[in-house]
C-alpha positions as CSV (number, residue, x, y, z in Angstrom):
1,M,-1.7,22.5,-23.3
2,S,-4.3,20.6,-25.5
3,N,-8.0,21.5,-26.0
4,K,-8.8,17.9,-26.4
5,K,-9.4,15.9,-23.1
6,L,-9.4,11.9,-22.3
7,A,-11.0,11.1,-18.8
8,L,-9.7,7.4,-18.0
9,I,-11.9,6.2,-15.1
10,I,-11.0,2.8,-13.6
11,D,-13.9,0.9,-11.9
12,A,-12.5,-1.3,-9.1
13,H,-15.6,-3.4,-7.2
14,Q,-16.1,-6.9,-5.8
15,G,-19.0,-8.7,-3.9
16,F,-18.7,-8.8,-0.1
17,I,-16.6,-11.8,0.1
18,R,-15.3,-12.3,3.4
19,N,-14.2,-16.0,5.1
20,T,-12.4,-15.5,8.2
21,E,-13.2,-19.1,9.9
22,K,-10.2,-20.3,10.9
23,D,-11.0,-24.1,10.0
24,S,-11.7,-23.1,6.5
25,N,-9.4,-23.1,3.8
26,F,-10.2,-19.2,3.4
27,T,-7.9,-18.4,0.3
28,V,-10.3,-20.7,-2.2
29,E,-12.9,-17.8,-1.6
30,N,-10.6,-14.9,-0.7
31,N,-8.5,-15.5,-3.2
32,L,-10.4,-13.1,-5.4
33,L,-9.4,-10.1,-3.1
34,F,-5.8,-11.7,-2.9
35,T,-4.9,-11.9,-6.5
36,A,-6.9,-8.4,-7.0
37,I,-4.4,-6.7,-4.6
38,T,-1.5,-8.7,-6.1
39,E,-2.1,-8.0,-9.7
40,T,-3.8,-4.7,-9.4
41,Y,-4.1,-2.5,-6.9
42,I,-0.4,-2.6,-5.2
43,P,1.1,-2.5,-9.2
44,L,-1.4,0.2,-9.8
45,L,0.0,2.4,-6.5
46,N,3.4,1.5,-7.7
47,M,2.8,3.0,-11.0
48,F,1.3,6.3,-9.6
49,G,4.6,6.3,-7.5
50,R,7.0,6.0,-10.1
51,L,5.3,8.8,-12.4
52,E,5.0,11.1,-9.5
53,E,8.8,10.9,-9.1
54,E,9.5,11.2,-12.5
55,N,7.0,14.4,-12.5
56,I,5.0,12.8,-15.3
57,S,1.4,14.4,-15.4
58,F,-1.6,11.8,-15.0
59,K,-5.0,11.9,-13.7
60,F,-7.5,9.3,-13.7
61,G,-10.9,8.8,-12.0
62,L,-11.1,5.8,-9.5
63,V,-14.4,3.8,-8.4
64,L,-13.5,2.2,-5.3
65,S,-16.9,0.3,-4.4
66,P,-18.1,0.4,-0.6
67,A,-18.0,-3.6,0.0
68,L,-14.3,-3.8,-1.5
69,C,-13.1,-0.7,0.8
70,F,-14.2,-2.4,3.6
71,I,-12.6,-5.6,3.1
72,L,-9.7,-3.8,2.1
73,D,-9.6,-2.4,5.5
74,D,-10.5,-5.5,7.5
75,A,-7.6,-6.2,9.7
76,Q,-8.5,-10.0,9.9
77,I,-8.4,-10.3,6.0
78,Q,-5.2,-8.1,6.1
79,K,-3.8,-10.7,8.2
80,Q,-4.9,-13.6,6.0
81,Y,-3.4,-11.8,2.7
82,L,-0.1,-11.8,4.3
83,D,-0.1,-15.6,5.2
84,H,-1.1,-15.8,1.7
85,L,1.8,-14.0,0.8
86,D,4.0,-16.0,2.7
87,N,2.4,-19.1,1.4
88,L,3.2,-17.6,-2.1
89,I,6.8,-17.2,-1.1
90,A,7.2,-20.8,0.1
91,L,5.7,-22.1,-3.2
92,G,8.2,-20.1,-5.1
93,K,11.3,-20.9,-3.4
94,S,10.2,-24.6,-4.0
95,E,9.4,-23.8,-7.8
96,L,12.9,-22.7,-8.1
97,K,14.6,-26.0,-7.2
98,R,11.6,-27.8,-9.4
99,C,12.4,-25.6,-12.3
100,K,16.2,-25.7,-11.9
101,G,18.0,-26.0,-15.2
102,T,14.7,-25.8,-17.1
103,E,13.3,-22.9,-19.5
104,C,10.9,-22.1,-16.6
105,E,13.8,-21.3,-13.8
106,K,14.2,-17.6,-14.8
107,L,10.1,-17.1,-15.0
108,A,9.7,-18.6,-11.6
109,A,12.4,-16.4,-10.1
110,E,10.8,-13.5,-11.7
111,C,7.2,-14.4,-10.2
112,L,9.1,-14.9,-6.7
113,A,10.6,-11.9,-6.7
114,K,7.1,-10.0,-7.8
115,I,5.5,-11.5,-4.5
116,E,8.4,-10.7,-2.2
117,K,8.2,-7.2,-3.5
118,T,4.5,-7.3,-3.1
119,K,4.7,-8.0,0.6
120,A,7.3,-5.2,1.2
121,D,5.2,-2.8,-0.5
122,Y,1.7,-4.1,0.9
123,T,3.7,-3.8,4.8
124,E,6.3,-1.1,4.6
125,V,5.3,1.3,1.8
126,Y,1.2,1.1,2.1
127,G,1.1,0.0,5.8
128,Q,-1.6,-2.4,4.7
129,N,-4.2,0.2,3.7
130,I,-4.8,0.1,0.3
131,P,-7.9,2.7,0.5
132,A,-5.8,5.4,2.4
133,A,-2.9,4.7,-0.3
134,F,-5.2,6.1,-3.0
135,K,-6.9,8.8,-1.0
136,K,-3.2,10.1,-0.8
137,Y,-3.2,10.2,-4.4
138,A,-6.6,11.9,-4.6
139,D,-5.5,14.4,-2.1
140,K,-2.8,15.5,-4.5
141,G,-5.1,16.0,-7.6
142,Y,-4.1,13.2,-9.3
143,L,-6.9,10.8,-8.7
144,E,-10.9,11.5,-8.3
145,L,-12.4,8.9,-5.9
146,I,-15.9,8.7,-7.2
147,P,-18.6,7.1,-5.0
148,T,-21.0,4.3,-6.2
149,A,-24.0,2.3,-4.8
150,A,-23.8,0.4,-1.6
151,T,-23.6,-2.9,-2.7
152,Y,-23.1,-2.5,-6.5
153,A,-26.7,-3.1,-7.0
154,Y,-28.2,-2.8,-10.3
155,L,-30.2,-0.1,-9.7
156,P,-33.2,-0.7,-12.4
157,H,-34.0,-3.8,-11.1
158,Y,-35.6,-1.5,-8.2
159,E,-36.7,1.6,-10.0
160,D,-40.3,1.0,-8.7
161,F,-38.8,0.8,-5.1
162,P,-37.3,4.4,-4.9
163,E,-36.5,3.6,-1.2
164,A,-34.3,0.7,-2.3
165,V,-32.5,3.1,-4.9
166,N,-32.4,6.0,-2.2
167,A,-31.0,3.1,0.4
168,Q,-27.9,1.9,-2.2
169,V,-27.3,5.6,-3.3
170,E,-27.2,7.3,0.4
171,T,-25.4,4.2,1.8
172,G,-22.8,4.3,-0.7
173,I,-22.2,7.8,-0.6
174,Y,-21.8,8.1,3.3
175,S,-19.3,5.0,3.0
176,H,-17.4,7.1,0.6
177,R,-17.2,9.8,3.1
178,Q,-16.1,7.5,5.9
179,F,-13.2,6.2,4.0
180,F,-12.1,9.3,1.9
181,G,-13.6,12.2,3.9
182,E,-15.3,13.6,1.2
183,T,-18.7,12.5,-0.8
184,G,-17.5,13.5,-4.5
185,E,-18.8,15.3,-7.2
186,G,-20.3,12.5,-9.4
187,F,-21.8,9.2,-8.8
188,W,-21.1,5.9,-10.9
189,L,-24.1,3.6,-11.6
190,P,-22.9,0.1,-11.3
191,Y,-23.1,-1.2,-15.0
192,Q,-24.2,1.8,-16.0
193,G,-27.7,1.1,-15.4
194,W,-29.9,4.2,-16.0
195,S,-33.4,4.7,-15.5
196,R,-35.0,8.2,-15.9
197,S,-36.1,8.8,-12.3
198,F,-32.4,8.3,-10.8
199,E,-31.7,11.9,-12.2
200,W,-33.6,13.3,-9.4
201,T,-32.4,10.7,-6.8
202,L,-28.9,11.4,-7.7
203,R,-29.3,15.3,-7.4
204,S,-31.0,15.0,-4.3
205,Y,-27.9,13.7,-3.0
206,G,-25.7,16.1,-4.1
207,A,-24.1,14.3,-7.0
208,N,-23.0,16.7,-9.8
209,Y,-22.3,14.0,-12.6
210,T,-22.8,10.8,-13.6
211,V,-21.1,8.3,-16.6
212,L,-23.7,6.5,-18.9
213,D,-23.2,3.8,-21.9
214,A,-23.1,5.6,-25.2
215,R,-26.3,4.2,-26.2
216,S,-28.0,6.2,-23.2
217,I,-26.7,9.5,-25.4
218,L,-27.0,8.3,-29.0
219,F,-30.2,6.6,-28.7
220,S,-31.8,9.8,-27.1
221,K,-34.3,11.7,-29.0
222,D,-32.9,14.8,-28.1
223,C,-29.1,13.9,-28.6
224,P,-27.4,17.1,-29.9
225,E,-24.7,16.6,-32.8
226,T,-21.6,16.6,-30.4
227,G,-22.8,12.8,-29.0
228,I,-20.6,11.5,-26.5
229,Y,-17.7,14.1,-27.0
230,A,-19.1,16.5,-24.6
231,P,-20.9,16.8,-21.4
232,L,-24.7,17.3,-21.1
233,R,-27.3,17.5,-18.8
234,T,-30.9,16.3,-17.8
235,R,-33.6,18.1,-16.5
236,T,-32.5,18.5,-13.0
237,S,-28.9,19.4,-14.4
238,L,-27.3,16.4,-13.7
239,V,-24.5,16.4,-16.3
240,V,-24.1,13.1,-17.9
241,F,-21.0,11.9,-19.8
242,G,-20.9,9.2,-22.7
243,L,-18.7,6.2,-22.5
244,D,-16.4,5.4,-25.5
245,P,-18.1,2.2,-26.4
246,D,-14.7,0.9,-28.2
247,S,-12.3,0.6,-25.2
248,P,-13.5,-2.4,-24.1
249,K,-13.1,-4.3,-27.1
250,E,-9.6,-2.9,-27.9
251,L,-8.4,-4.0,-24.6
252,I,-9.9,-7.5,-24.1
253,G,-12.1,-7.9,-27.1
254,E,-11.3,-11.2,-29.5
255,D,-8.8,-9.1,-31.4
256,G,-8.1,-6.8,-28.5
257,F,-4.6,-6.0,-27.3
258,A,-4.6,-8.7,-24.3
259,Q,-5.1,-11.4,-26.7
260,N,-1.7,-10.9,-28.3
261,E,0.6,-13.9,-28.6
262,V,3.4,-12.6,-26.7
263,Y,1.7,-11.7,-23.6
264,R,1.3,-14.0,-20.7
265,S,-1.4,-16.4,-20.6
266,Q,-3.5,-16.1,-17.6
267,Q,-5.1,-20.0,-18.2
268,F,-2.0,-21.8,-17.5
269,D,-1.0,-21.6,-13.9
270,I,0.8,-24.2,-11.5
271,G,-2.1,-24.3,-9.0
272,Y,-4.1,-26.2,-11.9
273,E,-0.8,-27.7,-13.5
274,L,0.7,-29.5,-10.9
275,K,0.1,-32.9,-9.3
276,Q,-1.4,-32.5,-5.8
277,D,1.7,-33.7,-4.1
278,Q,3.8,-30.8,-5.4
279,I,1.6,-28.3,-4.2
280,S,0.1,-30.1,-1.3
281,A,1.7,-27.6,1.2
282,F,0.6,-24.2,-0.1
283,F,-3.2,-25.6,-0.6
284,N,-3.1,-27.1,3.0
285,K,-3.8,-30.5,1.9
286,N,-7.1,-29.5,0.4
287,D,-8.4,-30.5,-2.8
288,A,-9.5,-27.2,-3.6
289,R,-7.2,-25.4,-6.6
290,I,-6.6,-21.7,-7.1
291,E,-4.5,-19.4,-9.2
292,T,-0.8,-18.9,-7.6
293,G,0.5,-16.4,-10.0
294,F,3.4,-18.8,-10.9
295,K,2.4,-18.6,-14.8
296,Y,5.4,-19.4,-17.3
297,W,3.5,-19.7,-20.9
298,S,2.4,-17.4,-23.4
299,N,-0.9,-16.7,-25.2
300,E,0.4,-18.8,-27.9
301,S,0.2,-21.8,-25.8
302,E,-2.3,-24.5,-26.2
303,E,-2.6,-27.5,-24.4
304,D,-0.5,-29.8,-26.6
305,N,2.4,-27.4,-27.1
306,L,3.3,-25.0,-24.8
307,V,5.2,-21.9,-25.5
308,P,7.5,-19.7,-22.9
309,Y,6.5,-16.3,-22.0
310,S,9.2,-13.7,-22.6
311,S,8.8,-10.6,-20.2
312,E,11.3,-8.8,-22.5
313,D,8.9,-9.2,-25.8
314,A,5.8,-8.8,-23.8
315,S,7.4,-5.2,-22.6
316,R,8.0,-4.0,-26.0
317,Q,4.3,-5.4,-27.3
318,A,3.0,-3.1,-24.5
319,I,4.5,-0.2,-25.8
320,E,3.3,-0.7,-29.3
321,D,-0.3,-1.3,-28.2
322,A,0.3,1.9,-25.8
323,I,0.9,3.9,-28.9
324,S,-1.9,2.4,-30.7
325,F,-4.4,3.1,-27.8
326,Y,-3.1,6.8,-28.2
327,E,-3.3,7.1,-31.6
328,S,-6.8,5.7,-31.7
329,K,-8.0,8.1,-29.0
330,L,-6.2,11.2,-30.8
331,E,-8.0,10.1,-34.2
332,K,-11.2,10.3,-32.5
333,L,-10.9,13.4,-30.8
334,D,-9.3,15.0,-33.9
335,A,-12.5,14.1,-35.8
336,A,-15.1,15.3,-33.4
337,A,-13.2,18.5,-33.2
338,E,-13.6,19.1,-37.0
339,H,-17.4,19.2,-36.4
340,M,-17.5,21.1,-32.7
341,K,-17.1,24.7,-33.7
342,G,-14.5,25.3,-31.6
343,E,-15.9,23.6,-28.7
344,E,-13.4,21.6,-26.5
345,P,-14.1,17.6,-27.5
346,I,-13.9,15.4,-24.5
347,L,-13.7,11.3,-24.4
348,V,-14.5,9.1,-21.6
349,C,-13.1,5.6,-21.4
350,A,-13.9,3.2,-18.3
351,I,-11.5,0.3,-17.5
352,P,-12.5,-2.5,-15.5
353,A,-9.7,-2.9,-12.7
354,E,-9.7,-6.4,-13.1
355,V,-8.3,-6.1,-16.8
356,L,-5.5,-4.5,-15.5
357,G,-3.2,-7.4,-14.1
358,Q,-5.7,-9.9,-13.5
359,K,-7.3,-10.7,-17.1
360,W,-4.2,-8.8,-18.7
361,H,-1.1,-9.5,-17.2
362,E,0.7,-6.6,-18.5
363,G,-2.4,-4.2,-18.5
364,I,-0.5,-1.9,-15.7
365,E,2.4,-1.7,-17.9
366,W,0.3,-0.9,-21.1
367,L,-1.3,2.1,-18.8
368,E,1.8,3.3,-17.8
369,N,3.3,3.7,-21.3
370,V,-0.5,5.2,-22.4
371,I,0.5,7.9,-19.7
372,R,4.1,8.3,-21.1
373,C,3.0,8.4,-24.3
374,T,0.6,11.1,-24.0
375,A,2.9,13.2,-21.7
376,S,5.3,13.1,-24.5
377,K,3.4,13.6,-27.6
378,Q,0.9,16.2,-26.0
379,G,-2.2,15.6,-28.5
380,F,-4.6,15.4,-25.8
381,D,-4.7,15.7,-21.9
382,F,-5.6,13.7,-19.3
383,A,-8.4,15.2,-17.2
384,L,-10.9,14.5,-14.2
385,C,-14.9,14.4,-14.7
386,K,-15.3,16.9,-12.0
387,D,-12.9,19.4,-13.6
388,L,-15.3,19.5,-16.8
389,I,-18.5,20.4,-15.6
390,A,-17.7,24.0,-14.6
391,N,-20.6,25.4,-17.2
392,Q,-23.3,22.8,-15.7
393,F,-26.1,24.9,-16.0
394,S,-25.9,26.1,-19.6
395,L,-25.2,22.4,-21.1
396,P,-27.6,21.3,-23.6
397,K,-30.6,19.2,-21.9
398,I,-31.0,15.6,-23.0
399,N,-33.1,13.1,-21.7
400,P,-30.9,9.8,-21.9
401,Y,-32.4,6.5,-22.6
402,P,-32.8,3.8,-20.3
403,C,-29.9,1.6,-20.8
404,S,-26.9,-0.5,-19.6
405,S,-23.2,-1.1,-20.4
406,N,-24.0,-4.9,-19.6
407,G,-25.3,-7.6,-22.2
408,L,-26.5,-5.8,-25.4
409,G,-27.6,-2.7,-23.5
410,Y,-30.1,-3.6,-21.5
411,G,-28.5,-5.8,-18.4
412,E,-29.7,-8.8,-19.5
413,D,-26.6,-11.0,-18.5
414,L,-28.1,-9.8,-14.9
415,V,-31.2,-11.8,-15.2
416,D,-30.6,-14.7,-17.5
417,N,-31.1,-18.7,-17.0
418,S,-28.1,-19.2,-14.6
419,N,-29.5,-16.3,-12.0
420,S,-33.0,-14.9,-12.6
421,W,-34.1,-17.1,-9.6
422,M,-32.6,-14.5,-7.6
423,I,-34.6,-11.6,-8.7
424,R,-38.0,-12.6,-6.8
425,Y,-36.6,-13.0,-3.5
426,V,-34.7,-10.3,-3.4
427,R,-37.2,-8.3,-4.7
428,K,-39.5,-9.4,-1.8
429,A,-37.2,-8.6,0.6
430,T,-37.0,-5.2,-0.4
431,E,-40.7,-4.9,-0.2
432,R,-40.9,-6.3,3.2
433,M,-38.0,-4.0,4.1
434,I,-39.7,-0.9,3.2
435,D,-42.7,-2.1,5.1
436,L,-40.8,-2.8,8.4
437,T,-39.8,0.9,8.1
438,E,-43.2,1.8,8.0
439,R,-44.4,-0.2,11.1
440,F,-41.3,0.3,13.0
441,P,-40.5,4.1,12.6
442,A,-38.6,4.7,15.9
443,E,-37.5,1.6,17.6
444,D,-34.2,1.4,19.8
445,S,-32.2,-1.0,21.2
446,L,-32.5,-4.7,20.6
447,K,-35.1,-4.1,18.1
448,E,-33.1,-1.4,16.2
449,R,-30.1,-4.0,16.0
450,L,-32.4,-6.4,14.2
451,L,-33.7,-3.7,11.8
452,N,-30.3,-2.8,11.2
453,M,-29.2,-6.3,10.4
454,A,-32.1,-6.8,8.1
455,A,-31.4,-3.6,6.0
456,K,-27.8,-5.0,5.7
457,Q,-29.3,-8.1,4.7
458,V,-31.2,-6.8,2.3
459,L,-28.3,-4.6,1.0
460,L,-26.0,-7.6,0.7
461,A,-28.8,-9.6,-1.3
462,Q,-29.3,-6.8,-3.8
463,S,-25.4,-6.9,-5.0
464,G,-25.0,-7.0,-8.8
465,E,-21.8,-9.4,-7.9
466,W,-24.0,-12.4,-7.1
467,P,-26.1,-12.5,-10.4
468,M,-22.7,-11.7,-12.7
469,M,-20.7,-14.6,-10.6
470,L,-23.4,-16.7,-11.5
471,H,-23.5,-16.1,-15.0
472,D,-19.7,-16.0,-15.3
473,S,-19.5,-19.3,-13.3
474,I,-17.1,-17.7,-10.7
475,L,-17.6,-19.5,-7.3
476,S,-21.1,-20.6,-8.4
477,D,-21.8,-22.9,-5.2
478,Y,-20.6,-20.3,-2.9
479,V,-22.5,-17.4,-4.1
480,N,-25.7,-19.6,-4.2
481,E,-24.9,-20.0,-0.4
482,Q,-24.4,-16.6,0.4
483,F,-26.9,-15.3,-1.3
484,K,-29.8,-18.0,0.3
485,D,-28.1,-17.2,3.6
486,E,-28.8,-13.4,3.3
487,I,-32.3,-13.9,1.9
488,L,-32.9,-16.5,4.9
489,S,-31.8,-14.7,7.6
490,F,-33.9,-11.5,6.7
491,T,-36.9,-13.9,6.4
492,K,-35.9,-14.6,10.1
493,V,-35.5,-11.3,11.4
494,F,-38.9,-10.2,9.4
495,D,-40.7,-13.5,11.2
496,A,-39.1,-12.4,14.7
497,L,-40.3,-8.9,14.5
498,A,-43.9,-10.2,13.5
499,S,-43.9,-12.7,16.6
500,N,-41.8,-10.2,18.5
501,T,-39.3,-13.0,19.5
502,V,-35.6,-11.9,19.4
503,S,-32.4,-14.6,19.8
504,T,-29.8,-12.3,20.7
505,E,-27.2,-15.1,20.2
506,W,-28.3,-15.4,16.7
507,L,-28.3,-11.7,16.3
508,T,-24.5,-11.1,17.8
509,N,-23.3,-14.0,15.4
510,C,-25.1,-12.4,12.2
511,E,-23.5,-8.9,13.3
512,K,-20.2,-10.4,13.4
513,K,-20.4,-12.5,10.4
514,S,-21.3,-9.3,8.5
515,P,-19.5,-6.5,9.8
516,L,-20.2,-4.2,6.7
517,F,-21.9,-0.9,7.5
518,P,-21.6,-1.2,11.4
519,W,-22.9,2.5,11.4
520,L,-26.1,1.6,9.0
521,N,-29.5,2.7,9.8
522,Y,-32.4,1.0,9.1
523,R,-34.6,4.2,8.3
524,I,-32.5,4.5,5.0
525,Y,-35.6,2.5,3.5
526,C,-38.1,4.9,4.9
527,K,-40.4,6.6,2.7
528,K,-39.2,10.5,1.9
529,K,-42.1,12.8,3.2
């Protein structure tokens, strides 16, 4: 066993996007989730199964946000996903006919076979319950499931509202326990947004560690010589790990692995390329276009020069890139070991889940090759963060610098010219929610339901997903509508409580529309006495 450790953490999160209206083209909005299930979550579970069957050791940290767990566990969404797969299978069969005798015929068959296997795995192997499937691997010691904030809010925006930070952390941890039966050792800060007061909050809720952007460690005045290669602790003995800053660039940067010409292009999809009448059955005669997963061209392609994708060439390249990743991390660990006077070097790397399969089609295959390469070469071992904090109370102390993994280190892409209009509304709603808990400390019956609904609406409005989606121009119209609806609904609750008039019909409809956190108690926004 090597004394060098690599901790890999996969971060999976998604905004609460749940459209179950029968008269709408639900796939346009829910396709973000459906694509993630098809391209990332099921392939990831299948990879775990293959490695376990071959007795190949692996260990990962995995963040599954509460909102993501809820929609994955939603029976209506599960039914819609199966309908979506059936539509894709029908589309694939028509594609085989359309592509017969062309260079795309083999690729169309590969895409169809993958969709058919995905449906079989989803229903027969995993019982349509993705969170439960991940929990099984956590129970076996392969995964560490790490809690995160309730709606993946960027917590530094609410540092001056400690009640709001408490609400996000408490609801996130409680939701984690609801799905996975335990509260976890650590806590994943969304976007690694760190402020100095958070160490008290996290420790008060039982968190023993968190993971920060490398700059939070390296910019600290009391940063030790070990830098990000060893765990440290704050004044409250909260253990902090620093993230490897190079991994995101290595994977999906301008010169990252995912950009290699032999890999499949994620830009060219028949859902955008074919004429309306050729795919009208799949899109239910709706003008909206979405990705279908039927993609036939490589990254070498351009609009006027399409180059067919070769899965065989891509598989060979994935092995080479896995070896390159392994060697780059080993080189870092070896260099750190020379300066650490016998102390075991540790490197923590985070991989956004959407990179594995969605942004990079071969991402899961690459990751599996990294694991196999590591197992054969044994230059370092995979480790879970919770297993690296045994000497928690004897670690060097540090006062981490307030920082973030987003933007240039300060989360500025969460408040830029595409989304900055949101912050004043959500902060005002947050302030009012805290005030409501002071004015109505012990309500029950209808008023309690109304206050619980208000608390949920504020949590949803605080989601960091909304500004990021606007920043990235993803479903911008839907995000604007969703955010405004939460703010206006909260305002209606606030006014109803002020005038002591409540519409039970409206409240019931709101509860049905947003069934997230059905156990939520509005008193999470109370000031701590």
